[in-house]
Short mmCIF file of the C-alpha atoms (twelve columns), coordinates in Angstrom:
data_MODEL
# 
_entry.id   MODEL 
# 
loop_
_atom_site.group_PDB 
_atom_site.id 
_atom_site.type_symbol 
_atom_site.label_atom_id 
_atom_site.label_alt_id 
_atom_site.label_comp_id 
_atom_site.label_asym_id 
_atom_site.label_seq_id 
_atom_site.Cartn_x 
_atom_site.Cartn_y 
_atom_site.Cartn_z 
_atom_site.pdbx_PDB_model_num 
ATOM 1   C CA . MET A 1   83.287 17.310  -11.010 1 
ATOM 2   C CA . THR A 2   83.326 14.020  -9.040  1 
ATOM 3   C CA . GLY A 3   81.823 13.428  -5.639  1 
ATOM 4   C CA . LEU A 4   85.252 13.594  -4.005  1 
ATOM 5   C CA . GLY A 5   85.695 17.107  -5.403  1 
ATOM 6   C CA . ARG A 6   82.569 18.175  -3.594  1 
ATOM 7   C CA . ILE A 7   83.642 16.993  -0.136  1 
ATOM 8   C CA . GLY A 8   83.352 19.929  2.246   1 
ATOM 9   C CA . LEU A 9   80.053 21.246  0.873   1 
ATOM 10  C CA . ASN A 10  77.655 22.944  3.268   1 
ATOM 11  C CA . ALA A 11  73.907 23.391  2.747   1 
ATOM 12  C CA . LYS A 12  70.778 24.301  4.655   1 
ATOM 13  C CA . ALA A 13  68.173 21.562  5.272   1 
ATOM 14  C CA . ASP A 14  65.020 20.757  7.236   1 
ATOM 15  C CA . TYR A 15  65.531 18.206  10.005  1 
ATOM 16  C CA . TYR A 16  62.861 16.092  11.738  1 
ATOM 17  C CA . ASP A 17  64.129 14.295  14.825  1 
ATOM 18  C CA . GLY A 18  61.351 11.694  14.891  1 
ATOM 19  C CA . GLN A 19  60.423 12.640  18.468  1 
ATOM 20  C CA . THR A 20  58.559 15.884  17.872  1 
ATOM 21  C CA . ALA A 21  56.258 17.009  15.071  1 
ATOM 22  C CA . GLY A 22  58.099 20.211  14.231  1 
ATOM 23  C CA . LYS A 23  61.008 20.679  11.869  1 
ATOM 24  C CA . ARG A 24  64.324 22.415  12.538  1 
ATOM 25  C CA . GLU A 25  66.394 24.333  10.035  1 
ATOM 26  C CA . ILE A 26  69.945 23.055  10.264  1 
ATOM 27  C CA . GLU A 27  73.206 22.986  8.348   1 
ATOM 28  C CA . VAL A 28  74.490 19.865  6.627   1 
ATOM 29  C CA . ARG A 29  78.190 19.348  6.021   1 
ATOM 30  C CA . LEU A 30  79.487 16.661  3.700   1 
ATOM 31  C CA . GLY A 31  82.941 15.393  4.573   1 
ATOM 32  C CA . GLY A 32  84.833 12.132  4.853   1 
ATOM 33  C CA . ASP A 33  82.525 9.152   5.120   1 
ATOM 34  C CA . ALA A 34  79.516 10.910  6.671   1 
ATOM 35  C CA . ILE A 35  77.254 13.916  6.607   1 
ATOM 36  C CA . ALA A 36  77.208 15.962  9.796   1 
ATOM 37  C CA . LEU A 37  74.168 17.875  11.021  1 
ATOM 38  C CA . TYR A 38  74.670 21.150  12.928  1 
ATOM 39  C CA . GLY A 39  72.135 23.289  14.743  1 
ATOM 40  C CA . PRO A 40  71.666 27.055  14.265  1 
ATOM 41  C CA . ASP A 41  74.104 27.628  17.140  1 
ATOM 42  C CA . GLY A 42  76.827 25.711  15.307  1 
ATOM 43  C CA . ARG A 43  76.750 22.763  17.685  1 
ATOM 44  C CA . ALA A 44  76.862 19.249  16.196  1 
ATOM 45  C CA . ILE A 45  73.593 17.304  16.400  1 
ATOM 46  C CA . VAL A 46  74.452 13.977  14.799  1 
ATOM 47  C CA . ALA A 47  76.496 12.400  12.005  1 
ATOM 48  C CA . TRP A 48  74.998 9.998   9.483   1 
ATOM 49  C CA . PRO A 49  77.408 7.534   7.820   1 
ATOM 50  C CA . LEU A 50  77.284 7.572   4.028   1 
ATOM 51  C CA . ALA A 51  77.302 3.753   4.030   1 
ATOM 52  C CA . THR A 52  73.896 3.543   5.762   1 
ATOM 53  C CA . LEU A 53  72.358 6.647   4.213   1 
ATOM 54  C CA . ARG A 54  69.104 5.891   2.373   1 
ATOM 55  C CA . ARG A 55  66.586 7.792   0.300   1 
ATOM 56  C CA . LEU A 56  63.224 7.968   2.117   1 
ATOM 57  C CA . PRO A 57  61.109 5.116   0.629   1 
ATOM 58  C CA . GLY A 58  58.446 6.422   -1.725  1 
ATOM 59  C CA . SER A 59  59.904 9.940   -1.925  1 
ATOM 60  C CA . GLY A 60  61.028 9.681   -5.547  1 
ATOM 61  C CA . LYS A 61  64.132 11.047  -7.220  1 
ATOM 62  C CA . SER A 62  64.443 14.754  -8.054  1 
ATOM 63  C CA . PRO A 63  67.414 17.135  -8.541  1 
ATOM 64  C CA . ASP A 64  65.535 19.766  -6.514  1 
ATOM 65  C CA . GLU A 65  64.753 17.781  -3.374  1 
ATOM 66  C CA . LEU A 66  66.261 14.843  -1.558  1 
ATOM 67  C CA . ARG A 67  64.624 13.224  1.450   1 
ATOM 68  C CA . LEU A 68  67.024 11.173  3.535   1 
ATOM 69  C CA . ILE A 69  66.997 8.797   6.475   1 
ATOM 70  C CA . PRO A 70  70.107 7.621   8.321   1 
ATOM 71  C CA . ASP A 71  68.986 3.986   8.059   1 
ATOM 72  C CA . PHE A 72  65.764 2.015   7.780   1 
ATOM 73  C CA . GLU A 73  65.296 1.686   11.531  1 
ATOM 74  C CA . SER A 74  65.478 5.406   12.356  1 
ATOM 75  C CA . GLU A 75  62.543 7.824   12.666  1 
ATOM 76  C CA . GLU A 76  64.719 10.810  11.723  1 
ATOM 77  C CA . ARG A 77  64.207 12.605  8.411   1 
ATOM 78  C CA . LEU A 78  66.234 15.164  6.466   1 
ATOM 79  C CA . VAL A 79  64.993 17.261  3.527   1 
ATOM 80  C CA . LEU A 80  67.640 18.833  1.289   1 
ATOM 81  C CA . ARG A 81  66.881 21.362  -1.460  1 
ATOM 82  C CA . ASP A 82  70.413 22.422  -2.420  1 
ATOM 83  C CA . ARG A 83  71.099 21.026  -5.908  1 
ATOM 84  C CA . TYR A 84  74.898 20.855  -5.391  1 
ATOM 85  C CA . MET A 85  74.612 19.032  -2.094  1 
ATOM 86  C CA . ILE A 86  71.988 16.650  -3.566  1 
ATOM 87  C CA . ALA A 87  74.252 15.823  -6.523  1 
ATOM 88  C CA . ALA A 88  77.263 15.307  -4.242  1 
ATOM 89  C CA . ILE A 89  75.424 12.932  -1.894  1 
ATOM 90  C CA . GLU A 90  74.027 10.949  -4.797  1 
ATOM 91  C CA . ASP A 91  77.587 10.556  -6.070  1 
ATOM 92  C CA . VAL A 92  79.184 9.310   -2.882  1 
ATOM 93  C CA . ALA A 93  76.370 7.443   -1.076  1 
ATOM 94  C CA . ALA A 94  76.497 4.075   -2.853  1 
ATOM 95  C CA . GLY A 95  73.550 2.547   -1.001  1 
ATOM 96  C CA . LEU A 96  71.281 5.552   -1.285  1 
ATOM 97  C CA . ASN A 97  68.634 3.766   -3.376  1 
ATOM 98  C CA . LYS A 98  68.688 0.393   -1.665  1 
ATOM 99  C CA . ARG A 99  65.309 -0.953  -0.607  1 
ATOM 100 C CA . ARG A 100 64.410 -2.029  2.885   1 
ATOM 101 C CA . PRO A 101 65.270 -5.713  3.335   1 
ATOM 102 C CA . PRO A 102 62.457 -7.943  4.563   1 
ATOM 103 C CA . LYS A 103 62.297 -8.416  8.286   1 
ATOM 104 C CA . PRO A 104 63.049 -11.907 9.628   1 
ATOM 105 C CA . GLY A 105 59.999 -14.079 9.113   1 
ATOM 106 C CA . MET A 106 58.243 -11.474 6.945   1 
ATOM 107 C CA . VAL A 107 58.404 -13.590 3.777   1 
ATOM 108 C CA . ARG A 108 57.100 -16.597 5.665   1 
ATOM 109 C CA . ARG A 109 54.242 -14.580 7.134   1 
ATOM 110 C CA . LEU A 110 53.457 -13.077 3.721   1 
ATOM 111 C CA . VAL A 111 53.298 -16.517 2.116   1 
ATOM 112 C CA . LEU A 112 51.103 -17.704 4.969   1 
ATOM 113 C CA . TRP A 113 48.680 -14.807 4.579   1 
ATOM 114 C CA . ILE A 114 48.554 -15.289 0.800   1 
ATOM 115 C CA . GLY A 115 47.768 -18.951 1.363   1 
ATOM 116 C CA . ILE A 116 45.028 -18.102 3.856   1 
ATOM 117 C CA . ALA A 117 43.550 -15.538 1.462   1 
ATOM 118 C CA . ALA A 118 43.612 -18.004 -1.439  1 
ATOM 119 C CA . ALA A 119 41.988 -20.695 0.713   1 
ATOM 120 C CA . SER A 120 39.304 -18.233 1.801   1 
ATOM 121 C CA . VAL A 121 38.501 -17.295 -1.797  1 
ATOM 122 C CA . ALA A 122 38.419 -20.978 -2.774  1 
ATOM 123 C CA . ALA A 123 36.074 -21.742 0.119   1 
ATOM 124 C CA . LEU A 124 33.750 -18.909 -0.912  1 
ATOM 125 C CA . VAL A 125 33.759 -19.995 -4.556  1 
ATOM 126 C CA . PHE A 126 33.515 -23.774 -4.171  1 
ATOM 127 C CA . VAL A 127 31.754 -24.262 -0.833  1 
ATOM 128 C CA . VAL A 128 29.855 -21.198 0.378   1 
ATOM 129 C CA . ALA A 129 28.494 -20.100 -3.030  1 
ATOM 130 C CA . PRO A 130 26.986 -23.537 -3.907  1 
ATOM 131 C CA . LEU A 131 25.434 -23.897 -0.441  1 
ATOM 132 C CA . LEU A 132 23.929 -20.425 -0.600  1 
ATOM 133 C CA . SER A 133 22.572 -20.941 -4.104  1 
ATOM 134 C CA . ASP A 134 20.897 -24.225 -3.149  1 
ATOM 135 C CA . THR A 135 19.317 -22.533 -0.140  1 
ATOM 136 C CA . ILE A 136 18.243 -19.292 -1.811  1 
ATOM 137 C CA . ALA A 137 16.968 -20.596 -5.169  1 
ATOM 138 C CA . PRO A 138 13.698 -22.120 -3.857  1 
ATOM 139 C CA . MET A 139 12.981 -18.905 -1.918  1 
ATOM 140 C CA . ILE A 140 13.059 -16.595 -4.943  1 
ATOM 141 C CA . PRO A 141 9.554  -15.506 -6.051  1 
ATOM 142 C CA . PRO A 142 8.660  -16.637 -9.598  1 
ATOM 143 C CA . GLU A 143 8.357  -13.046 -10.861 1 
ATOM 144 C CA . SER A 144 11.865 -12.266 -9.591  1 
ATOM 145 C CA . GLU A 145 13.168 -15.450 -11.199 1 
ATOM 146 C CA . VAL A 146 11.603 -14.425 -14.524 1 
ATOM 147 C CA . ALA A 147 13.149 -10.945 -14.288 1 
ATOM 148 C CA . LEU A 148 16.590 -12.387 -13.446 1 
ATOM 149 C CA . GLY A 149 16.515 -14.720 -16.431 1 
ATOM 150 C CA . ALA A 150 15.169 -12.004 -18.730 1 
ATOM 151 C CA . GLN A 151 18.154 -9.744  -18.077 1 
ATOM 152 C CA . ILE A 152 20.626 -12.478 -19.015 1 
ATOM 153 C CA . ALA A 153 18.496 -13.739 -21.926 1 
ATOM 154 C CA . ASP A 154 18.099 -10.278 -23.448 1 
ATOM 155 C CA . GLN A 155 21.839 -9.661  -23.097 1 
ATOM 156 C CA . ILE A 156 22.646 -12.907 -24.894 1 
ATOM 157 C CA . ALA A 157 20.053 -12.319 -27.627 1 
ATOM 158 C CA . ALA A 158 21.136 -8.719  -28.212 1 
ATOM 159 C CA . GLU A 159 24.908 -9.143  -28.265 1 
ATOM 160 C CA . GLY A 160 25.450 -12.816 -29.075 1 
ATOM 161 C CA . VAL A 161 28.234 -14.850 -27.526 1 
ATOM 162 C CA . ILE A 162 31.565 -14.480 -29.301 1 
ATOM 163 C CA . PHE A 163 33.347 -17.402 -27.634 1 
ATOM 164 C CA . ALA A 164 30.492 -19.741 -28.611 1 
ATOM 165 C CA . GLY A 165 30.138 -18.468 -32.175 1 
ATOM 166 C CA . ILE A 166 26.605 -17.219 -31.522 1 
ATOM 167 C CA . GLU A 167 25.589 -14.187 -33.548 1 
ATOM 168 C CA . PRO A 168 23.660 -11.209 -32.125 1 
ATOM 169 C CA . GLY A 169 19.907 -11.243 -32.551 1 
ATOM 170 C CA . ALA A 170 17.393 -14.018 -31.966 1 
ATOM 171 C CA . CYS A 171 16.125 -15.834 -35.084 1 
ATOM 172 C CA . GLU A 172 12.614 -14.680 -35.966 1 
ATOM 173 C CA . ALA A 173 11.547 -15.903 -39.415 1 
ATOM 174 C CA . PRO A 174 7.715  -15.828 -39.126 1 
ATOM 175 C CA . GLU A 175 7.051  -19.404 -40.293 1 
ATOM 176 C CA . GLY A 176 9.824  -20.694 -38.045 1 
ATOM 177 C CA . LEU A 177 8.471  -18.791 -35.043 1 
ATOM 178 C CA . ALA A 178 5.014  -20.228 -35.647 1 
ATOM 179 C CA . ALA A 179 6.451  -23.748 -35.726 1 
ATOM 180 C CA . LEU A 180 8.472  -23.111 -32.559 1 
ATOM 181 C CA . ASN A 181 5.418  -21.789 -30.733 1 
ATOM 182 C CA . LYS A 182 3.441  -24.840 -31.815 1 
ATOM 183 C CA . MET A 183 6.094  -27.132 -30.338 1 
ATOM 184 C CA . VAL A 184 6.121  -25.176 -27.070 1 
ATOM 185 C CA . ALA A 185 2.317  -25.259 -26.920 1 
ATOM 186 C CA . ARG A 186 2.441  -29.070 -27.137 1 
ATOM 187 C CA . LEU A 187 4.602  -29.393 -24.011 1 
ATOM 188 C CA . GLU A 188 3.934  -26.360 -21.822 1 
ATOM 189 C CA . PRO A 189 0.355  -27.213 -20.728 1 
ATOM 190 C CA . VAL A 190 1.510  -30.516 -19.194 1 
ATOM 191 C CA . SER A 191 4.725  -29.151 -17.651 1 
ATOM 192 C CA . ASP A 192 3.238  -27.750 -14.412 1 
ATOM 193 C CA . SER A 193 5.932  -25.093 -14.634 1 
ATOM 194 C CA . HIS A 194 5.857  -22.389 -11.968 1 
ATOM 195 C CA . VAL A 195 6.790  -19.814 -14.648 1 
ATOM 196 C CA . PRO A 196 5.691  -19.280 -18.274 1 
ATOM 197 C CA . LEU A 197 8.034  -20.582 -20.962 1 
ATOM 198 C CA . ASN A 198 9.829  -18.208 -23.305 1 
ATOM 199 C CA . VAL A 199 11.656 -20.205 -25.986 1 
ATOM 200 C CA . ARG A 200 13.896 -18.601 -28.603 1 
ATOM 201 C CA . VAL A 201 16.452 -19.656 -31.207 1 
ATOM 202 C CA . LEU A 202 19.974 -18.244 -31.546 1 
ATOM 203 C CA . ASN A 203 22.031 -18.320 -34.726 1 
ATOM 204 C CA . GLY A 204 25.178 -20.390 -34.285 1 
ATOM 205 C CA . ASP A 205 26.693 -23.724 -35.265 1 
ATOM 206 C CA . MET A 206 26.950 -24.937 -31.667 1 
ATOM 207 C CA . VAL A 207 24.866 -28.057 -30.988 1 
ATOM 208 C CA . ASN A 208 23.261 -26.885 -27.781 1 
ATOM 209 C CA . ALA A 209 20.118 -25.884 -25.945 1 
ATOM 210 C CA . PHE A 210 20.113 -24.290 -22.522 1 
ATOM 211 C CA . ALA A 211 17.721 -22.900 -19.958 1 
ATOM 212 C CA . LEU A 212 17.931 -19.739 -17.873 1 
ATOM 213 C CA . PRO A 213 16.096 -18.801 -14.675 1 
ATOM 214 C CA . GLY A 214 12.424 -18.006 -15.054 1 
ATOM 215 C CA . GLY A 215 11.525 -20.255 -18.001 1 
ATOM 216 C CA . HIS A 216 13.801 -18.664 -20.619 1 
ATOM 217 C CA . ILE A 217 15.050 -21.410 -22.965 1 
ATOM 218 C CA . PHE A 218 17.312 -21.115 -26.002 1 
ATOM 219 C CA . PHE A 219 17.857 -23.494 -28.904 1 
ATOM 220 C CA . VAL A 220 21.036 -22.874 -30.881 1 
ATOM 221 C CA . ARG A 221 20.495 -23.366 -34.615 1 
ATOM 222 C CA . GLY A 222 23.200 -26.054 -34.748 1 
ATOM 223 C CA . LEU A 223 21.052 -28.350 -32.617 1 
ATOM 224 C CA . LEU A 224 17.999 -27.906 -34.843 1 
ATOM 225 C CA . SER A 225 20.171 -28.637 -37.890 1 
ATOM 226 C CA . THR A 226 21.533 -31.789 -36.245 1 
ATOM 227 C CA . ALA A 227 18.137 -33.143 -35.152 1 
ATOM 228 C CA . ASP A 228 16.573 -35.583 -37.605 1 
ATOM 229 C CA . SER A 229 12.986 -34.938 -36.593 1 
ATOM 230 C CA . PRO A 230 10.838 -32.453 -34.690 1 
ATOM 231 C CA . GLU A 231 10.306 -35.162 -32.044 1 
ATOM 232 C CA . GLU A 232 14.037 -35.156 -31.317 1 
ATOM 233 C CA . ALA A 233 13.956 -31.384 -30.851 1 
ATOM 234 C CA . ALA A 234 10.826 -31.717 -28.717 1 
ATOM 235 C CA . GLY A 235 12.639 -34.234 -26.526 1 
ATOM 236 C CA . VAL A 236 15.503 -31.795 -25.986 1 
ATOM 237 C CA . LEU A 237 12.990 -29.058 -25.189 1 
ATOM 238 C CA . ALA A 238 11.259 -31.345 -22.682 1 
ATOM 239 C CA . HIS A 239 14.600 -31.948 -20.987 1 
ATOM 240 C CA . GLU A 240 15.321 -28.210 -20.714 1 
ATOM 241 C CA . ILE A 241 11.808 -27.665 -19.337 1 
ATOM 242 C CA . GLY A 242 12.750 -30.269 -16.738 1 
ATOM 243 C CA . HIS A 243 15.630 -28.045 -15.648 1 
ATOM 244 C CA . VAL A 244 13.281 -25.052 -15.446 1 
ATOM 245 C CA . VAL A 245 10.804 -26.986 -13.302 1 
ATOM 246 C CA . GLY A 246 13.641 -28.106 -11.019 1 
ATOM 247 C CA . ARG A 247 15.009 -24.535 -10.850 1 
ATOM 248 C CA . ASP A 248 18.425 -25.846 -11.841 1 
ATOM 249 C CA . PRO A 249 19.297 -22.756 -13.977 1 
ATOM 250 C CA . THR A 250 18.491 -20.488 -11.025 1 
ATOM 251 C CA . ARG A 251 20.841 -22.420 -8.758  1 
ATOM 252 C CA . ASN A 252 23.494 -22.416 -11.480 1 
ATOM 253 C CA . ILE A 253 23.281 -18.662 -12.091 1 
ATOM 254 C CA . LEU A 254 23.237 -17.828 -8.374  1 
ATOM 255 C CA . ARG A 255 26.280 -20.023 -7.818  1 
ATOM 256 C CA . SER A 256 28.101 -18.484 -10.771 1 
ATOM 257 C CA . PHE A 257 27.137 -14.961 -9.737  1 
ATOM 258 C CA . ALA A 258 28.414 -15.441 -6.193  1 
ATOM 259 C CA . SER A 259 31.665 -17.009 -7.393  1 
ATOM 260 C CA . ALA A 260 32.192 -14.404 -10.132 1 
ATOM 261 C CA . ALA A 261 31.470 -11.569 -7.694  1 
ATOM 262 C CA . VAL A 262 34.137 -12.854 -5.285  1 
ATOM 263 C CA . ILE A 263 36.724 -13.255 -8.062  1 
ATOM 264 C CA . SER A 264 35.743 -9.906  -9.603  1 
ATOM 265 C CA . THR A 265 36.291 -8.153  -6.273  1 
ATOM 266 C CA . VAL A 266 39.683 -9.821  -5.814  1 
ATOM 267 C CA . LEU A 267 40.729 -8.792  -9.330  1 
ATOM 268 C CA . GLY A 268 39.377 -5.260  -8.904  1 
ATOM 269 C CA . ASP A 269 36.794 -5.644  -11.665 1 
ATOM 270 C CA . PHE A 270 34.308 -3.380  -9.939  1 
ATOM 271 C CA . LEU A 271 32.462 -2.556  -13.176 1 
ATOM 272 C CA . GLY A 272 31.245 -6.122  -13.361 1 
ATOM 273 C CA . GLY A 273 32.512 -7.028  -16.844 1 
ATOM 274 C CA . PHE A 274 33.928 -10.276 -15.521 1 
ATOM 275 C CA . VAL A 275 30.644 -11.081 -13.765 1 
ATOM 276 C CA . LEU A 276 28.622 -10.642 -16.963 1 
ATOM 277 C CA . VAL A 277 30.985 -12.865 -18.961 1 
ATOM 278 C CA . ALA A 278 30.924 -15.479 -16.199 1 
ATOM 279 C CA . LEU A 279 27.112 -15.554 -16.099 1 
ATOM 280 C CA . THR A 280 26.876 -15.867 -19.885 1 
ATOM 281 C CA . ASN A 281 29.403 -18.680 -19.882 1 
ATOM 282 C CA . ALA A 282 27.589 -20.381 -16.993 1 
ATOM 283 C CA . ALA A 283 24.292 -20.207 -18.879 1 
ATOM 284 C CA . ILE A 284 25.610 -21.719 -22.106 1 
ATOM 285 C CA . ASP A 285 27.966 -24.285 -20.578 1 
ATOM 286 C CA . ALA A 286 25.715 -25.212 -17.661 1 
ATOM 287 C CA . SER A 287 27.112 -28.325 -15.980 1 
ATOM 288 C CA . TYR A 288 24.476 -29.671 -13.648 1 
ATOM 289 C CA . SER A 289 24.931 -32.464 -11.158 1 
ATOM 290 C CA . ARG A 290 24.052 -36.006 -12.203 1 
ATOM 291 C CA . GLU A 291 21.087 -35.831 -9.853  1 
ATOM 292 C CA . ALA A 292 19.781 -32.680 -11.560 1 
ATOM 293 C CA . GLU A 293 20.270 -34.227 -15.005 1 
ATOM 294 C CA . ALA A 294 18.493 -37.411 -13.935 1 
ATOM 295 C CA . GLU A 295 15.554 -35.443 -12.536 1 
ATOM 296 C CA . ALA A 296 15.327 -33.363 -15.726 1 
ATOM 297 C CA . ASP A 297 15.313 -36.592 -17.734 1 
ATOM 298 C CA . GLN A 298 12.451 -37.981 -15.654 1 
ATOM 299 C CA . THR A 299 10.503 -34.744 -16.130 1 
ATOM 300 C CA . ALA A 300 11.157 -34.953 -19.872 1 
ATOM 301 C CA . LEU A 301 9.824  -38.518 -19.949 1 
ATOM 302 C CA . ARG A 302 6.694  -37.417 -18.077 1 
ATOM 303 C CA . LEU A 303 6.131  -34.478 -20.450 1 
ATOM 304 C CA . LEU A 304 6.606  -36.602 -23.562 1 
ATOM 305 C CA . GLU A 305 4.202  -39.234 -22.280 1 
ATOM 306 C CA . ALA A 306 1.609  -36.625 -21.196 1 
ATOM 307 C CA . SER A 307 1.761  -34.921 -24.575 1 
ATOM 308 C CA . GLY A 308 1.469  -38.191 -26.493 1 
ATOM 309 C CA . LEU A 309 5.022  -38.214 -27.876 1 
ATOM 310 C CA . PRO A 310 7.549  -41.081 -27.970 1 
ATOM 311 C CA . SER A 311 10.831 -40.858 -26.074 1 
ATOM 312 C CA . ARG A 312 12.886 -43.039 -28.433 1 
ATOM 313 C CA . PRO A 313 13.673 -40.112 -30.796 1 
ATOM 314 C CA . LEU A 314 15.563 -38.370 -27.967 1 
ATOM 315 C CA . SER A 315 17.425 -41.625 -27.323 1 
ATOM 316 C CA . GLY A 316 18.398 -41.694 -30.986 1 
ATOM 317 C CA . PHE A 317 19.530 -38.086 -30.767 1 
ATOM 318 C CA . PHE A 318 21.934 -38.895 -27.920 1 
ATOM 319 C CA . LEU A 319 23.188 -42.010 -29.688 1 
ATOM 320 C CA . ARG A 320 23.908 -40.097 -32.873 1 
ATOM 321 C CA . LEU A 321 25.754 -37.376 -30.977 1 
ATOM 322 C CA . LYS A 322 27.899 -39.997 -29.281 1 
ATOM 323 C CA . GLU A 323 28.770 -41.569 -32.620 1 
ATOM 324 C CA . GLU A 324 29.502 -38.247 -34.306 1 
ATOM 325 C CA . LEU A 325 31.711 -37.196 -31.416 1 
ATOM 326 C CA . GLY A 326 34.333 -39.546 -32.778 1 
ATOM 327 C CA . ASP A 327 34.708 -37.217 -35.780 1 
ATOM 328 C CA . GLY A 328 36.090 -34.478 -33.509 1 
ATOM 329 C CA . ASP A 329 33.188 -32.045 -33.824 1 
ATOM 330 C CA . SER A 330 33.904 -29.493 -31.069 1 
ATOM 331 C CA . TYR A 331 30.277 -28.410 -30.836 1 
ATOM 332 C CA . LEU A 332 29.071 -31.955 -30.213 1 
ATOM 333 C CA . GLU A 333 31.837 -32.417 -27.703 1 
ATOM 334 C CA . LYS A 334 30.720 -29.262 -25.891 1 
ATOM 335 C CA . TYR A 335 27.112 -30.477 -25.801 1 
ATOM 336 C CA . LEU A 336 28.065 -33.842 -24.372 1 
ATOM 337 C CA . ALA A 337 30.430 -32.207 -21.876 1 
ATOM 338 C CA . SER A 338 27.570 -30.109 -20.510 1 
ATOM 339 C CA . HIS A 339 25.125 -33.046 -20.569 1 
ATOM 340 C CA . PRO A 340 27.098 -35.865 -18.913 1 
ATOM 341 C CA . ASN A 341 26.383 -39.578 -18.890 1 
ATOM 342 C CA . SER A 342 24.873 -39.598 -22.393 1 
ATOM 343 C CA . SER A 343 25.307 -43.351 -22.857 1 
ATOM 344 C CA . SER A 344 23.165 -44.279 -19.864 1 
ATOM 345 C CA . ARG A 345 20.631 -41.579 -20.718 1 
ATOM 346 C CA . GLU A 346 20.259 -43.019 -24.179 1 
ATOM 347 C CA . VAL A 347 19.177 -46.277 -22.522 1 
ATOM 348 C CA . VAL A 348 16.771 -44.432 -20.193 1 
ATOM 349 C CA . PHE A 349 14.868 -42.856 -23.064 1 
ATOM 350 C CA . ALA A 350 14.984 -45.984 -25.220 1 
ATOM 351 C CA . SER A 351 13.607 -48.258 -22.477 1 
ATOM 352 C CA . ALA A 352 10.881 -45.934 -21.134 1 
ATOM 353 C CA . PRO A 353 7.273  -47.208 -21.352 1 
ATOM 354 C CA . GLY A 354 6.440  -44.567 -23.945 1 
ATOM 355 C CA . ALA A 355 9.585  -45.050 -26.016 1 
ATOM 356 C CA . ASP A 356 7.674  -46.354 -29.024 1 
ATOM 357 C CA . LEU A 357 4.232  -45.194 -30.045 1 
ATOM 358 C CA . ASP A 358 2.627  -46.686 -33.147 1 
ATOM 359 C CA . ASN A 359 0.271  -43.820 -33.639 1 
ATOM 360 C CA . PHE A 360 1.006  -40.323 -32.383 1 
ATOM 361 C CA . GLU A 361 0.294  -36.859 -33.648 1 
ATOM 362 C CA . PRO A 362 3.582  -35.411 -34.945 1 
ATOM 363 C CA . VAL A 363 4.827  -32.313 -33.183 1 
ATOM 364 C CA . LEU A 364 5.118  -30.507 -36.517 1 
ATOM 365 C CA . THR A 365 4.244  -31.181 -40.117 1 
ATOM 366 C CA . PRO A 366 7.185  -31.680 -42.498 1 
ATOM 367 C CA . GLN A 367 6.672  -28.140 -43.797 1 
ATOM 368 C CA . GLU A 368 6.640  -26.705 -40.251 1 
ATOM 369 C CA . TRP A 369 9.760  -28.659 -39.295 1 
ATOM 370 C CA . ASP A 370 11.532 -27.332 -42.367 1 
ATOM 371 C CA . ALA A 371 10.504 -23.798 -41.409 1 
ATOM 372 C CA . LEU A 372 11.806 -24.265 -37.856 1 
ATOM 373 C CA . GLN A 373 15.156 -25.507 -39.122 1 
ATOM 374 C CA . LYS A 374 15.349 -22.431 -41.363 1 
ATOM 375 C CA . ILE A 375 14.194 -19.958 -38.695 1 
ATOM 376 C CA . CYS A 376 17.531 -18.141 -38.867 1 
ATOM 377 C CA . ASP A 377 17.567 -17.765 -42.650 1 
# 
C-alpha cells in the first residue's frame, strides 16, 4: 500500500507544546499535505505541513516509535507509536530525515574556534612546554631525576624499541660488562656529576648513544661496532656525560612529556600509550640545541683531558661518520641528525690542546675492547 492509500489515518500520540513540561495525549490525522493535531475534546490544536516535518535529531529510526518536530526552529514535539501511522508518514514526508542546516555564520565561527584551539595546542607544545622544562629542570632534586630516568631506562631495556631496531634486554656478557665498567670508572671520578652514572649497552645496529635524566646512559651496539678504538667510544661517553652534567636529558624529557601529554589529551589517549612512545622516541632521537651540544662538547674535552685521554679519536669518529654517511647508511644518518654540526665539532676535538698525547694509558686493553664490542653476543 502506498502513502497516498493511507491518507486519512488517525492515531493517538503524545504531544509536548514546548511551553510546559507535561505531555498531552492527542489524536493525529494524516490528510492532504499536513498532519493535524486534535485535542481530547476534538478541537484542532495545530497543523504541521508534511514539507517541513522532521524527525527529532538524535531520536533514531524505529518502526515502533517516531519522534517528530514541525521544523527545526520549533520547541514542539510529537511522539507516535502507531506502526501504520509511522509507516504512512515516512512514505509521504520527503524531508523527514533532513539534517538541520548550519546557522548563518556557524561554519565561520566553527573554523575560527578550530583555528584558536589549534593555535592554543601549538603554543602549549612549542612555547609553553619548552619554557616550563627549562625552568623546572634545575629545580628537580637529584634523587627524583634518577628515579625519572630509571623508569624510562628500565622500560627501554626491558621491551626494546621496535622503530629503532633495538632488541629487548640490555647486553650483559660478563667480560664486556667488566670492560664497560672500567671505561666508566676512568671518566666518572673527574665528571663532577650531580648523579651517579649508570651505563648500559643495548643490542641494535643503530649507531647511537644517548643519555636519560639522572645519569642513565645507553650505548647501542652499532656504535661500539663502528668505533675503531676504545678511546673513540670513551669520547662519545664523555660527550653523553656532558649532557648529564648539563641536565639536557631532563629538559628534553620534561619538554617531550608536556607536549605529549597535551597531544594525548587532545587525541583522547588517556591511558598514556602515546606519552610513553613519545618519551622513548625523545630519549633515542634527542635533538639538543647547538648551545647544549657545544657545552657537552666542552665538558667532554675537560673529562678527556682530566682522565689523561686524547680528544683526536673522537674527532676521527665524527669524520668517519660524515664520510660513511655518503653511503646512505640510515643509522649513521640518524646519529648525525641527532648530533648536529658534526663538521665543526670534528675541528673542535682535533684542535683541542689535548688532541694528541704521545703517551697515555689506554682506556682498555685490546682484549677488553674486543670483549666490550662483543658484549651482546
